MIDOSE-1310 file (N, C-alpha, C; in nm, 2 decimals, decimal comma, always signed):
residues 306
mpgr	+0,08/-0,12/+0,00/+0,00/+0,00/+0,00/+0,08/+0,12/+0,00; +0,19/+0,13/+0,08/+0,27/+0,25/+0,08/+0,33/+0,27/-0,06; +0,37/+0,16/-0,13/+0,42/+0,18/-0,27/+0,32/+0,23/-0,36; +0,20/+0,18/-0,35/+0,09/+0,23/-0,44/+0,06/+0,37/-0,42
srrl	+0,06/+0,41/-0,29/+0,03/+0,55/-0,26/+0,13/+0,65/-0,32; +0,25/+0,60/-0,32/+0,36/+0,69/-0,37/+0,34/+0,70/-0,52; +0,30/+0,59/-0,59/+0,28/+0,59/-0,73/+0,18/+0,69/-0,77; +0,06/+0,70/-0,70/-0,05/+0,79/-0,74/+0,00/+0,94/-0,72
rtpg	+0,10/+0,97/-0,63/+0,13/+1,11/-0,61/+0,25/+1,15/-0,70; +0,30/+1,06/-0,78/+0,41/+1,11/-0,87/+0,37/+1,21/-0,97; +0,46/+1,31/-1,01/+0,42/+1,41/-1,11/+0,37/+1,35/-1,24; +0,43/+1,24/-1,28/+0,38/+1,19/-1,41/+0,23/+1,15/-1,41
arrp	+0,18/+1,11/-1,30/+0,04/+1,07/-1,29/-0,05/+1,19/-1,30; +0,00/+1,31/-1,25/-0,09/+1,43/-1,25/-0,08/+1,51/-1,38; +0,01/+1,48/-1,47/+0,03/+1,57/-1,59/-0,10/+1,56/-1,68; -0,15/+1,44/-1,72/-0,27/+1,45/-1,81/-0,39/+1,53/-1,75
alfw	-0,41/+1,52/-1,62/-0,52/+1,59/-1,56/-0,50/+1,74/-1,57; -0,37/+1,78/-1,54/-0,34/+1,92/-1,54/-0,35/+1,97/-1,69; -0,30/+1,89/-1,78/-0,30/+1,93/-1,92/-0,44/+1,96/-1,97; -0,53/+1,87/-1,94/-0,67/+1,89/-1,99/-0,74/+2,00/-1,91
asvl	-0,71/+2,02/-1,79/-0,76/+2,13/-1,71/-0,72/+2,26/-1,77; -0,59/+2,27/-1,81/-0,54/+2,39/-1,87/-0,61/+2,42/-2,00; -0,63/+2,31/-2,08/-0,69/+2,33/-2,21/-0,84/+2,39/-2,19; -0,91/+2,33/-2,10/-1,05/+2,37/-2,07/-1,05/+2,52/-2,02
iafa	-0,95/+2,55/-1,94/-0,95/+2,69/-1,89/-0,92/+2,79/-2,00; -0,82/+2,75/-2,08/-0,78/+2,84/-2,19/-0,90/+2,86/-2,29; -0,97/+2,75/-2,32/-1,08/+2,75/-2,41/-1,19/+2,85/-2,35; -1,22/+2,83/-2,22/-1,32/+2,92/-2,16/-1,28/+3,06/-2,16
vgia	-1,15/+3,09/-2,13/-1,10/+3,23/-2,13/-1,11/+3,29/-2,27; -1,08/+3,20/-2,37/-1,09/+3,25/-2,51/-1,23/+3,29/-2,55; -1,32/+3,20/-2,51/-1,46/+3,24/-2,54/-1,51/+3,36/-2,47; -1,46/+3,38/-2,34/-1,50/+3,50/-2,27/-1,44/+3,62/-2,33
lggg	-1,32/+3,61/-2,37/-1,25/+3,73/-2,43/-1,31/+3,76/-2,57; -1,32/+3,66/-2,65/-1,37/+3,68/-2,79/-1,51/+3,72/-2,79; -1,60/+3,66/-2,71/-1,74/+3,70/-2,72/-1,78/+3,80/-2,62; -1,69/+3,84/-2,53/-1,73/+3,93/-2,43/-1,65/+4,06/-2,42
vlsr	-1,54/+4,06/-2,34/-1,47/+4,18/-2,32/-1,41/+4,24/-2,44; -1,33/+4,15/-2,52/-1,26/+4,20/-2,64/-1,36/+4,25/-2,75; -1,47/+4,17/-2,77/-1,57/+4,21/-2,87/-1,64/+4,34/-2,83; -1,66/+4,36/-2,70/-1,72/+4,48/-2,66/-1,63/+4,60/-2,69
ftad	-1,50/+4,58/-2,66/-1,41/+4,69/-2,69/-1,40/+4,72/-2,84; -1,41/+4,61/-2,92/-1,41/+4,63/-3,07/-1,53/+4,70/-3,12; -1,65/+4,65/-3,07/-1,78/+4,71/-3,10/-1,78/+4,86/-3,06; -1,73/+4,89/-2,94/-1,73/+5,03/-2,90/-1,64/+5,11/-2,99
gdir	-1,53/+5,06/-3,04/-1,45/+5,13/-3,13/-1,52/+5,16/-3,26; -1,59/+5,06/-3,31/-1,66/+5,08/-3,44/-1,77/+5,18/-3,42; -1,84/+5,18/-3,31/-1,95/+5,27/-3,29/-1,89/+5,42/-3,28; -1,78/+5,43/-3,21/-1,72/+5,56/-3,20/-1,68/+5,61/-3,33
dlrs	-1,62/+5,52/-3,42/-1,58/+5,56/-3,55/-1,70/+5,60/-3,64; -1,81/+5,52/-3,63/-1,93/+5,56/-3,71/-1,99/+5,69/-3,66; -1,99/+5,71/-3,53/-2,05/+5,83/-3,47/-1,97/+5,95/-3,52; -1,84/+5,94/-3,53/-1,75/+6,05/-3,58/-1,78/+6,08/-3,72
qvqd	-1,80/+5,97/-3,80/-1,83/+5,99/-3,95/-1,97/+6,06/-3,96; -2,07/+6,02/-3,88/-2,20/+6,09/-3,89/-2,19/+6,23/-3,85; -2,11/+6,26/-3,75/-2,10/+6,40/-3,71/-2,03/+6,48/-3,81; -1,93/+6,42/-3,88/-1,86/+6,49/-3,99/-1,95/+6,52/-4,11
leqr	-2,04/+6,42/-4,14/-2,13/+6,44/-4,25/-2,24/+6,55/-4,22; -2,28/+6,55/-4,09/-2,38/+6,65/-4,05/-2,32/+6,79/-4,06; -2,19/+6,80/-4,02/-2,13/+6,93/-4,02/-2,11/+6,98/-4,17; -2,08/+6,89/-4,26/-2,07/+6,92/-4,40/-2,20/+6,96/-4,46
ndtl	-2,31/+6,89/-4,42/-2,44/+6,92/-4,47/-2,49/+7,05/-4,42; -2,46/+7,08/-4,29/-2,49/+7,22/-4,24/-2,42/+7,33/-4,31; -2,29/+7,30/-4,35/-2,22/+7,40/-4,42/-2,28/+7,42/-4,56; -2,31/+7,31/-4,63/-2,37/+7,32/-4,76/-2,51/+7,39/-4,76
dara	-2,59/+7,36/-4,65/-2,72/+7,43/-4,64/-2,70/+7,58/-4,62; -2,60/+7,61/-4,54/-2,57/+7,76/-4,51/-2,53/+7,83/-4,64; -2,45/+7,76/-4,72/-2,40/+7,82/-4,85/-2,52/+7,83/-4,94; -2,61/+7,73/-4,95/-2,73/+7,74/-5,03/-2,82/+7,86/-4,99
ragd	-2,84/+7,87/-4,86/-2,92/+7,98/-4,82/-2,86/+8,12/-4,85; -2,73/+8,12/-4,84/-2,66/+8,25/-4,87/-2,67/+8,28/-5,02; -2,66/+8,17/-5,10/-2,67/+8,19/-5,25/-2,81/+8,24/-5,29; -2,91/+8,17/-5,22/-3,05/+8,21/-5,25/-3,08/+8,36/-5,21
gfad	-3,02/+8,39/-5,09/-3,04/+8,53/-5,04/-2,98/+8,63/-5,14; -2,86/+8,60/-5,19/-2,79/+8,69/-5,28/-2,87/+8,70/-5,41; -2,92/+8,58/-5,46/-3,00/+8,58/-5,59/-3,13/+8,67/-5,57; -3,19/+8,66/-5,46/-3,31/+8,73/-5,44/-3,28/+8,88/-5,43
aaap	-3,18/+8,92/-5,37/-3,14/+9,06/-5,36/-3,09/+9,12/-5,49; -3,02/+9,03/-5,57/-2,97/+9,08/-5,70/-3,06/+9,07/-5,81; -3,17/+9,00/-5,79/-3,27/+8,98/-5,91/-3,31/+9,11/-5,98; -3,36/+9,21/-5,90/-3,40/+9,33/-5,97/-3,30/+9,39/-6,07
galg	-3,18/+9,39/-6,02/-3,07/+9,45/-6,10/-3,03/+9,36/-6,22; -3,03/+9,22/-6,19/-2,99/+9,13/-6,29/-3,10/+9,12/-6,40; -3,22/+9,12/-6,37/-3,33/+9,10/-6,46/-3,37/+9,24/-6,53; -3,36/+9,34/-6,45/-3,41/+9,47/-6,51/-3,55/+9,46/-6,57
rsla	-3,56/+9,52/-6,69/-3,69/+9,51/-6,76/-3,67/+9,42/-6,88; -3,59/+9,32/-6,87/-3,55/+9,24/-6,98/-3,66/+9,16/-7,05; -3,78/+9,15/-6,99/-3,89/+9,08/-7,05/-4,01/+9,18/-7,08; -3,98/+9,30/-7,07/-4,09/+9,40/-7,09/-4,14/+9,39/-7,23
gfpv	-4,28/+9,38/-7,24/-4,34/+9,36/-7,37/-4,35/+9,22/-7,42; -4,31/+9,13/-7,33/-4,31/+8,99/-7,37/-4,43/+8,91/-7,29; -4,54/+8,88/-7,36/-4,63/+8,79/-7,29/-4,57/+8,65/-7,30; -4,58/+8,58/-7,19/-4,52/+8,45/-7,18/-4,62/+8,34/-7,16
llvv	-4,61/+8,23/-7,23/-4,69/+8,11/-7,21/-4,63/+8,01/-7,12; -4,70/+7,97/-7,02/-4,65/+7,86/-6,93/-4,72/+7,73/-6,97; -4,63/+7,63/-6,99/-4,68/+7,49/-7,02/-4,63/+7,41/-6,90; -4,73/+7,35/-6,83/-4,70/+7,29/-6,70/-4,72/+7,14/-6,71
apda	-4,61/+7,06/-6,68/-4,61/+6,92/-6,68/-4,69/+6,86/-6,56; -4,73/+6,74/-6,56/-4,81/+6,68/-6,45/-4,74/+6,68/-6,32; -4,61/+6,67/-6,32/-4,53/+6,66/-6,19/-4,47/+6,79/-6,15; -4,51/+6,90/-6,21/-4,46/+7,04/-6,18/-4,51/+7,08/-6,04
dggd	-4,43/+7,15/-5,96/-4,46/+7,19/-5,83/-4,53/+7,33/-5,83; -4,64/+7,34/-5,76/-4,72/+7,46/-5,76/-4,64/+7,58/-5,70; -4,56/+7,56/-5,60/-4,47/+7,66/-5,55/-4,37/+7,72/-5,65; -4,32/+7,63/-5,73/-4,22/+7,67/-5,84/-4,30/+7,76/-5,94
itqi	-4,42/+7,72/-5,97/-4,49/+7,80/-6,07/-4,52/+7,94/-6,02; -4,56/+7,95/-5,89/-4,59/+8,08/-5,83/-4,46/+8,17/-5,84; -4,35/+8,11/-5,81/-4,22/+8,19/-5,81/-4,18/+8,22/-5,95; -4,21/+8,14/-6,05/-4,17/+8,17/-6,19/-4,26/+8,29/-6,23
nrrv	-4,39/+8,28/-6,20/-4,48/+8,40/-6,23/-4,42/+8,53/-6,17; -4,37/+8,52/-6,05/-4,32/+8,64/-5,98/-4,20/+8,69/-6,05; -4,11/+8,60/-6,09/-3,98/+8,65/-6,16/-4,01/+8,70/-6,30; -4,10/+8,64/-6,37/-4,14/+8,69/-6,50/-4,19/+8,83/-6,49
tqag	-4,28/+8,85/-6,39/-4,34/+8,99/-6,37/-4,23/+9,08/-6,32; -4,13/+9,04/-6,24/-4,03/+9,12/-6,19/-3,94/+9,17/-6,31; -3,93/+9,09/-6,41/-3,85/+9,12/-6,53/-3,93/+9,21/-6,63; -4,05/+9,24/-6,60/-4,13/+9,33/-6,68/-4,22/+9,25/-6,78
gtva	-4,22/+9,12/-6,77/-4,31/+9,04/-6,86/-4,44/+9,01/-6,80; -4,53/+8,94/-6,87/-4,66/+8,90/-6,82/-4,68/+8,75/-6,86; -4,75/+8,68/-6,77/-4,79/+8,54/-6,80/-4,92/+8,55/-6,87; -4,92/+8,53/-7,00/-5,04/+8,55/-7,08/-5,14/+8,43/-7,06
gtvr	-5,09/+8,31/-7,04/-5,18/+8,20/-7,02/-5,11/+8,08/-6,98; -5,18/+7,98/-6,94/-5,12/+7,85/-6,89/-5,19/+7,73/-6,95; -5,11/+7,64/-7,00/-5,16/+7,51/-7,05/-5,11/+7,40/-6,96; -5,19/+7,32/-6,91/-5,15/+7,21/-6,82/-5,16/+7,08/-6,89
ltda	-5,05/+7,01/-6,90/-5,04/+6,88/-6,96/-5,10/+6,77/-6,87; -5,14/+6,66/-6,92/-5,20/+6,56/-6,84/-5,11/+6,43/-6,85; -5,14/+6,34/-6,76/-5,06/+6,21/-6,76/-5,09/+6,13/-6,89; -5,21/+6,15/-6,94/-5,25/+6,07/-7,06/-5,16/+6,11/-7,18
lyad	-5,10/+6,23/-7,18/-5,02/+6,28/-7,29/-4,89/+6,19/-7,29; -4,85/+6,13/-7,18/-4,73/+6,06/-7,17/-4,75/+5,91/-7,15; -4,87/+5,87/-7,15/-4,90/+5,72/-7,14/-4,86/+5,65/-7,27; -4,78/+5,54/-7,25/-4,74/+5,46/-7,37/-4,86/+5,41/-7,45
dqse	-4,96/+5,37/-7,38/-5,08/+5,32/-7,46/-5,16/+5,42/-7,52; -5,13/+5,55/-7,51/-5,20/+5,66/-7,57/-5,12/+5,72/-7,69; -5,01/+5,67/-7,72/-4,92/+5,73/-7,82/-4,99/+5,75/-7,96; -5,05/+5,64/-8,00/-5,11/+5,64/-8,14/-5,23/+5,73/-8,14
rlrg	-5,31/+5,73/-8,03/-5,43/+5,81/-8,02/-5,39/+5,96/-8,02; -5,28/+5,99/-7,95/-5,23/+6,13/-7,94/-5,18/+6,17/-8,08; -5,11/+6,08/-8,15/-5,06/+6,12/-8,28/-5,18/+6,15/-8,38; -5,28/+6,07/-8,37/-5,39/+6,09/-8,46/-5,47/+6,22/-8,42
tvdn	-5,48/+6,24/-8,29/-5,55/+6,36/-8,25/-5,48/+6,49/-8,29; -5,35/+6,49/-8,27/-5,27/+6,61/-8,31/-5,27/+6,63/-8,46; -5,25/+6,53/-8,54/-5,25/+6,55/-8,68/-5,39/+6,59/-8,73; -5,49/+6,54/-8,68/-5,63/+6,58/-8,72/-5,67/+6,72/-8,67
aapv	-5,61/+6,76/-8,56/-5,65/+6,89/-8,50/-5,57/+7,01/-8,56; -5,46/+6,98/-8,63/-5,38/+7,09/-8,69/-5,47/+7,17/-8,79; -5,48/+7,30/-8,76/-5,57/+7,39/-8,84/-5,51/+7,41/-8,98; -5,60/+7,45/-9,07/-5,56/+7,48/-9,21/-5,45/+7,59/-9,21
gvtl	-5,34/+7,56/-9,28/-5,23/+7,66/-9,29/-5,12/+7,63/-9,19; -5,14/+7,53/-9,10/-5,04/+7,49/-9,01/-4,98/+7,36/-9,05; -4,85/+7,36/-9,08/-4,78/+7,24/-9,12/-4,68/+7,20/-9,01; -4,70/+7,08/-8,96/-4,62/+7,03/-8,85/-4,49/+6,97/-8,91
dagq	-4,38/+6,97/-8,83/-4,25/+6,93/-8,87/-4,26/+6,78/-8,92; -4,24/+6,76/-9,05/-4,25/+6,63/-9,11/-4,14/+6,53/-9,06; -4,03/+6,59/-9,01/-3,92/+6,51/-8,96/-3,93/+6,46/-8,82; -4,04/+6,51/-8,75/-4,06/+6,48/-8,61/-4,17/+6,38/-8,60
vdpr	-4,14/+6,26/-8,57/-4,24/+6,15/-8,56/-4,29/+6,13/-8,42; -4,22/+6,17/-8,32/-4,26/+6,15/-8,18/-4,39/+6,23/-8,16; -4,50/+6,16/-8,11/-4,63/+6,23/-8,09/-4,62/+6,34/-7,99; -4,54/+6,33/-7,89/-4,53/+6,44/-7,79/-4,46/+6,56/-7,85
arag	-4,36/+6,54/-7,93/-4,29/+6,65/-8,00/-4,39/+6,72/-8,10; -4,47/+6,64/-8,17/-4,57/+6,69/-8,26/-4,68/+6,77/-8,18; -4,71/+6,73/-8,06/-4,81/+6,80/-7,98/-4,75/+6,94/-7,94; -4,62/+6,94/-7,90/-4,55/+7,07/-7,87/-4,55/+7,16/-8,00
dlig	-4,52/+7,10/-8,11/-4,52/+7,17/-8,24/-4,65/+7,24/-8,26; -4,76/+7,16/-8,24/-4,89/+7,22/-8,27/-4,93/+7,33/-8,17; -4,90/+7,31/-8,04/-4,92/+7,41/-7,94/-4,85/+7,54/-7,98; -4,72/+7,52/-8,01/-4,64/+7,64/-8,05/-4,69/+7,71/-8,17
svll	-4,74/+7,63/-8,27/-4,79/+7,69/-8,40/-4,91/+7,78/-8,37; -4,99/+7,75/-8,28/-5,12/+7,83/-8,26/-5,11/+7,93/-8,15; -5,01/+7,92/-8,06/-5,00/+8,01/-7,95/-4,88/+8,10/-7,95; -4,77/+8,07/-8,02/-4,65/+8,15/-8,01/-4,62/+8,22/-8,14
gkgt	-4,58/+8,35/-8,13/-4,54/+8,42/-8,25/-4,41/+8,50/-8,23; -4,34/+8,53/-8,34/-4,22/+8,61/-8,33/-4,24/+8,76/-8,35; -4,19/+8,84/-8,26/-4,21/+8,98/-8,27/-4,34/+9,03/-8,21; -4,44/+8,95/-8,22/-4,57/+8,99/-8,16/-4,65/+8,87/-8,12
apav	-4,73/+8,88/-8,02/-4,81/+8,77/-7,98/-4,92/+8,75/-8,08; -4,94/+8,63/-8,13/-5,05/+8,61/-8,23/-5,19/+8,62/-8,17; -5,28/+8,66/-8,25/-5,42/+8,65/-8,22/-5,46/+8,51/-8,25; -5,50/+8,44/-8,15/-5,53/+8,29/-8,17/-5,66/+8,28/-8,26
sqgg	-5,64/+8,22/-8,37/-5,75/+8,20/-8,47/-5,85/+8,10/-8,42; -5,97/+8,10/-8,49/-6,07/+8,00/-8,45/-6,02/+7,86/-8,47; -5,94/+7,84/-8,58/-5,88/+7,71/-8,60/-5,78/+7,67/-8,49; -5,70/+7,77/-8,44/-5,61/+7,74/-8,33/-5,69/+7,70/-8,20
tdal	-5,80/+7,78/-8,17/-5,88/+7,75/-8,06/-5,94/+7,61/-8,07; -5,99/+7,58/-8,19/-6,05/+7,44/-8,21/-5,95/+7,33/-8,19; -5,82/+7,36/-8,23/-5,72/+7,26/-8,21/-5,69/+7,24/-8,06; -5,69/+7,34/-7,98/-5,66/+7,33/-7,84/-5,78/+7,26/-7,77
vtlr	-5,90/+7,30/-7,81/-6,02/+7,24/-7,75/-6,02/+7,09/-7,78; -5,98/+7,05/-7,90/-5,98/+6,91/-7,94/-5,88/+6,83/-7,85; -5,77/+6,89/-7,83/-5,67/+6,83/-7,74/-5,72/+6,82/-7,59; -5,80/+6,92/-7,55/-5,86/+6,92/-7,42/-5,96/+6,81/-7,41
qagf	-6,05/+6,81/-7,51/-6,16/+6,71/-7,50/-6,10/+6,56/-7,51; -5,99/+6,55/-7,57/-5,93/+6,41/-7,58/-5,86/+6,38/-7,45; -5,85/+6,47/-7,36/-5,78/+6,45/-7,23/-5,63/+6,46/-7,23; -5,58/+6,53/-7,32/-5,43/+6,54/-7,33/-5,38/+6,67/-7,27
lafd	-5,46/+6,77/-7,25/-5,42/+6,90/-7,18/-5,54/+6,97/-7,12; -5,52/+7,07/-7,04/-5,63/+7,14/-6,98/-5,59/+7,29/-6,98; -5,69/+7,38/-6,98/-5,67/+7,52/-6,96/-5,80/+7,58/-6,92; -5,79/+7,70/-6,86/-5,91/+7,77/-6,82/-5,97/+7,86/-6,93
gptv	-6,10/+7,87/-6,93/-6,16/+7,96/-7,03/-6,18/+7,89/-7,16; -6,23/+7,96/-7,26/-6,26/+7,91/-7,39/-6,14/+7,88/-7,48; -6,03/+7,96/-7,45/-5,91/+7,94/-7,53/-5,79/+7,99/-7,44; -5,67/+8,00/-7,50/-5,55/+8,04/-7,44/-5,49/+8,16/-7,52
pgar	-5,46/+8,27/-7,45/-5,41/+8,39/-7,53/-5,27/+8,36/-7,59; -5,24/+8,42/-7,70/-5,11/+8,41/-7,77/-5,00/+8,47/-7,69; -4,88/+8,43/-7,72/-4,76/+8,48/-7,64/-4,64/+8,48/-7,74; -4,53/+8,54/-7,69/-4,41/+8,55/-7,77/-4,30/+8,46/-7,72
aaiv	-4,31/+8,41/-7,60/-4,21/+8,32/-7,54/-4,28/+8,22/-7,45; -4,21/+8,11/-7,42/-4,27/+8,00/-7,34/-4,17/+7,95/-7,24; -4,23/+7,91/-7,13/-4,16/+7,83/-7,02/-4,23/+7,70/-7,00; -4,16/+7,59/-7,02/-4,21/+7,46/-6,99/-4,16/+7,42/-6,85
vtgg	-4,26/+7,39/-6,76/-4,22/+7,37/-6,62/-4,25/+7,22/-6,59; -4,14/+7,15/-6,54/-4,16/+7,01/-6,51/-4,11/+6,99/-6,36; -4,10/+6,86/-6,32/-4,06/+6,83/-6,19/-3,92/+6,80/-6,17; -3,88/+6,70/-6,09/-3,74/+6,66/-6,07/-3,70/+6,53/-6,13
avaa	-3,64/+6,45/-6,05/-3,59/+6,32/-6,10/-3,70/+6,23/-6,15; -3,68/+6,16/-6,25/-3,78/+6,07/-6,31/-3,73/+5,92/-6,29; -3,81/+5,84/-6,23/-3,78/+5,70/-6,21/-3,75/+5,63/-6,34; -3,66/+5,53/-6,33/-3,63/+5,46/-6,46/-3,75/+5,39/-6,52
dhaa	-3,85/+5,35/-6,44/-3,96/+5,28/-6,50/-4,06/+5,39/-6,56; -4,03/+5,52/-6,55/-4,11/+5,62/-6,61/-4,03/+5,71/-6,70; -3,92/+5,64/-6,76/-3,83/+5,71/-6,85/-3,91/+5,78/-6,96; -4,01/+5,71/-7,01/-4,08/+5,76/-7,13/-4,14/+5,90/-7,10
qgqg	-4,19/+5,92/-6,97/-4,24/+6,05/-6,94/-4,14/+6,16/-6,94; -4,02/+6,13/-6,89/-3,91/+6,23/-6,89/-3,88/+6,27/-7,03; -3,86/+6,17/-7,12/-3,83/+6,19/-7,26/-3,94/+6,27/-7,33; -4,06/+6,23/-7,30/-4,18/+6,29/-7,36/-4,18/+6,44/-7,33
igrl	-4,16/+6,48/-7,21/-4,16/+6,62/-7,17/-4,05/+6,70/-7,25; -3,93/+6,64/-7,25/-3,82/+6,70/-7,32/-3,85/+6,72/-7,47; -3,92/+6,62/-7,53/-3,95/+6,63/-7,67/-4,06/+6,72/-7,70; -4,16/+6,73/-7,61/-4,27/+6,83/-7,63/-4,21/+6,97/-7,62
aagl	-4,12/+7,00/-7,53/-4,05/+7,13/-7,52/-3,97/+7,15/-7,64; -3,91/+7,05/-7,70/-3,83/+7,07/-7,82/-3,92/+7,11/-7,94; -4,04/+7,05/-7,95/-4,13/+7,09/-8,06/-4,18/+7,23/-8,04; -4,21/+7,26/-7,92/-4,26/+7,40/-7,88/-4,16/+7,50/-7,92
srhg	-4,03/+7,47/-7,90/-3,92/+7,57/-7,92/-3,90/+7,61/-8,06; -3,96/+7,55/-8,16/-3,95/+7,59/-8,30/-4,03/+7,72/-8,32; -4,10/+7,77/-8,22/-4,19/+7,88/-8,24/-4,16/+7,99/-8,14; -4,20/+8,11/-8,17/-4,19/+8,22/-8,08/-4,05/+8,28/-8,07
dgsv	-4,03/+8,37/-7,98/-3,90/+8,44/-7,97/-3,80/+8,37/-7,88; -3,85/+8,27/-7,80/-3,76/+8,20/-7,71/-3,83/+8,11/-7,62; -3,77/+8,00/-7,58/-3,83/+7,91/-7,49/-3,73/+7,85/-7,39; -3,78/+7,81/-7,27/-3,69/+7,75/-7,17/-3,76/+7,64/-7,11
lvgr	-3,69/+7,53/-7,08/-3,74/+7,41/-7,01/-3,68/+7,41/-6,87; -3,76/+7,41/-6,77/-3,71/+7,42/-6,63/-3,76/+7,30/-6,55; -3,67/+7,25/-6,46/-3,71/+7,14/-6,38/-3,65/+7,16/-6,24; -3,69/+7,07/-6,15/-3,63/+7,07/-6,02/-3,50/+6,99/-6,01
tgsa	-3,43/+7,00/-5,90/-3,31/+6,93/-5,88/-3,33/+6,78/-5,91; -3,24/+6,72/-6,00/-3,26/+6,59/-6,04/-3,31/+6,57/-6,18; -3,36/+6,68/-6,24/-3,42/+6,68/-6,37/-3,32/+6,67/-6,48; -3,19/+6,69/-6,45/-3,09/+6,69/-6,55/-3,00/+6,56/-6,54
sgsg	-3,05/+6,46/-6,47/-2,98/+6,33/-6,46/-3,07/+6,21/-6,49; -3,01/+6,10/-6,51/-3,09/+5,98/-6,54/-3,18/+5,99/-6,65; -3,31/+5,97/-6,62/-3,42/+5,98/-6,72/-3,49/+6,11/-6,72; -3,43/+6,21/-6,65/-3,49/+6,34/-6,65/-3,51/+6,41/-6,78
pivv	-3,61/+6,50/-6,79/-3,65/+6,56/-6,92/-3,54/+6,65/-6,98; -3,46/+6,72/-6,89/-3,36/+6,81/-6,94/-3,24/+6,73/-7,00; -3,22/+6,61/-6,96/-3,12/+6,52/-7,03/-3,14/+6,51/-7,18; -3,27/+6,50/-7,22/-3,30/+6,49/-7,36/-3,25/+6,61/-7,44
vrqd	-3,26/+6,73/-7,38/-3,22/+6,85/-7,44/-3,07/+6,87/-7,45; -3,01/+6,85/-7,33/-2,87/+6,88/-7,32/-2,78/+6,78/-7,40; -2,83/+6,66/-7,42/-2,76/+6,56/-7,50/-2,77/+6,58/-7,65; -2,86/+6,67/-7,69/-2,87/+6,69/-7,84/-2,82/+6,83/-7,86
qala	-2,71/+6,84/-7,93/-2,64/+6,97/-7,95/-2,73/+7,07/-8,03; -2,80/+7,02/-8,13/-2,89/+7,10/-8,21/-3,00/+7,16/-8,13; -3,06/+7,07/-8,05/-3,17/+7,11/-7,96/-3,13/+7,21/-7,85; -3,01/+7,18/-7,79/-2,96/+7,26/-7,68/-2,93/+7,40/-7,73
arla	-2,90/+7,41/-7,86/-2,87/+7,54/-7,92/-2,99/+7,63/-7,94; -3,11/+7,58/-7,93/-3,23/+7,66/-7,94/-3,33/+7,66/-7,82; -3,30/+7,57/-7,73/-3,39/+7,56/-7,61/-3,31/+7,57/-7,48; -3,33/+7,68/-7,41/-3,26/+7,71/-7,28/-3,31/+7,61/-7,18
tvdd	-3,23/+7,58/-7,08/-3,27/+7,49/-6,97/-3,22/+7,54/-6,83; -3,30/+7,51/-6,73/-3,26/+7,54/-6,59/-3,30/+7,42/-6,51; -3,21/+7,36/-6,43/-3,24/+7,23/-6,37/-3,25/+7,24/-6,21; -3,26/+7,36/-6,16/-3,28/+7,38/-6,01/-3,38/+7,48/-5,98
vdtt	-3,50/+7,47/-6,05/-3,60/+7,57/-6,03/-3,67/+7,56/-5,89; -3,63/+7,46/-5,81/-3,68/+7,45/-5,67/-3,60/+7,54/-5,58; -3,51/+7,62/-5,63/-3,43/+7,71/-5,55/-3,45/+7,86/-5,60; -3,42/+7,95/-5,52/-3,44/+8,09/-5,56/-3,34/+8,12/-5,67
vgqv	-3,22/+8,07/-5,67/-3,13/+8,09/-5,78/-3,18/+8,04/-5,91; -3,25/+7,92/-5,90/-3,30/+7,86/-6,03/-3,42/+7,94/-6,08; -3,50/+8,00/-5,99/-3,62/+8,07/-6,03/-3,58/+8,21/-6,10; -3,48/+8,27/-6,04/-3,43/+8,39/-6,10/-3,36/+8,36/-6,24
stal	-3,29/+8,24/-6,24/-3,22/+8,20/-6,36/-3,32/+8,17/-6,47; -3,44/+8,13/-6,44/-3,55/+8,10/-6,54/-3,58/+8,22/-6,61; -3,61/+8,33/-6,54/-3,64/+8,46/-6,61/-3,53/+8,51/-6,69; -3,40/+8,50/-6,63/-3,28/+8,54/-6,70/-3,26/+8,46/-6,83
alsq	-3,27/+8,33/-6,82/-3,25/+8,24/-6,94/-3,35/+8,27/-7,04; -3,48/+8,30/-7,01/-3,58/+8,33/-7,11/-3,55/+8,47/-7,18; -3,51/+8,57/-7,10/-3,48/+8,70/-7,16/-3,36/+8,68/-7,25; -3,26/+8,60/-7,21/-3,15/+8,58/-7,30/-3,19/+8,51/-7,43
atrg	-3,27/+8,41/-7,41/-3,32/+8,33/-7,53/-3,39/+8,42/-7,63; -3,47/+8,52/-7,58/-3,54/+8,61/-7,68/-3,44/+8,70/-7,75; -3,31/+8,71/-7,71/-3,21/+8,78/-7,78/-3,12/+8,69/-7,86; -3,15/+8,56/-7,86/-3,07/+8,47/-7,93/-2,95/+8,41/-7,85
evra	-2,95/+8,43/-7,72/-2,85/+8,37/-7,64/-2,91/+8,26/-7,56; -2,89/+8,14/-7,61/-2,95/+8,02/-7,54/-2,85/+7,96/-7,45; -2,89/+7,95/-7,32/-2,79/+7,90/-7,22/-2,85/+7,79/-7,13; -2,77/+7,72/-7,06/-2,81/+7,62/-6,96/-2,76/+7,67/-6,82
ygag	-2,85/+7,66/-6,73/-2,82/+7,70/-6,59/-2,86/+7,58/-6,50; -2,79/+7,58/-6,38/-2,82/+7,48/-6,28/-2,70/+7,40/-6,23; -2,73/+7,32/-6,13/-2,63/+7,23/-6,07/-2,59/+7,12/-6,16; -2,67/+7,08/-6,26/-2,64/+6,97/-6,35/-2,56/+7,01/-6,47
vr	-2,53/+7,14/-6,49/-2,45/+7,19/-6,60/-2,31/+7,14/-6,59; -2,26/+7,08/-6,70/-2,12/+7,03/-6,70/-2,04/+7,11/-6,80
């Protein structure tokens, strides 16, 4: 028995037990550190880094907002001197797309008046004008509604462009606002009855220049609408002393209507554009661009100008 007792207490007999105990302890410590203390320190570091990035972005955004407000304030103060009476004697036609913002239209009216012009009348376009399944019906309606003596551009096959061509033919004149004929009134009424446009009263007064007002960014699945507005403005711009297509921020990117104009050099040479009419700077630029266009200086304004 004494010999057996001594054998159980030898170091060699205790090594396997100590080894496995050490392994289990190390494993437990590893789990504790990896899933607990260390991971908490790592997560805290990530959170602090993200919080710092957010604060940096917020500061930059505040700076940009302050600059935008300063720019708008300057544009508002400088508008009377910049515009002068540059649109004096110019009755202006407003053509309003379905997604145009009412506040933008109010401010455009204000700036046109500030430049000495008058808004002669407003034509409101409808969603039906841009519906894919209405294209052939629109083409037929436009071609049949054209009054005697009005020849639409034979090279323009897009029905929206032809609609713009027709509207411009009967409502816009060079040098003087046309007296809208009975045939012109009938053409407008036909388009209204077909559900493609709307206006108040029995007809729309003639004008010398036009502003086509649209909205902002156009979703990819509504690309046809953006292109259609741009093409209608293109057809309209063949008539009168000057035209400008204006949209909100985003209208000059992706499927926006202003993209159609700026990507076509021939069209961009005769149709002015403004792509930030949701700002004071853009609203003043609209009246400025129109007055310049009436003098043959066709320009593009806005954040999307490259």
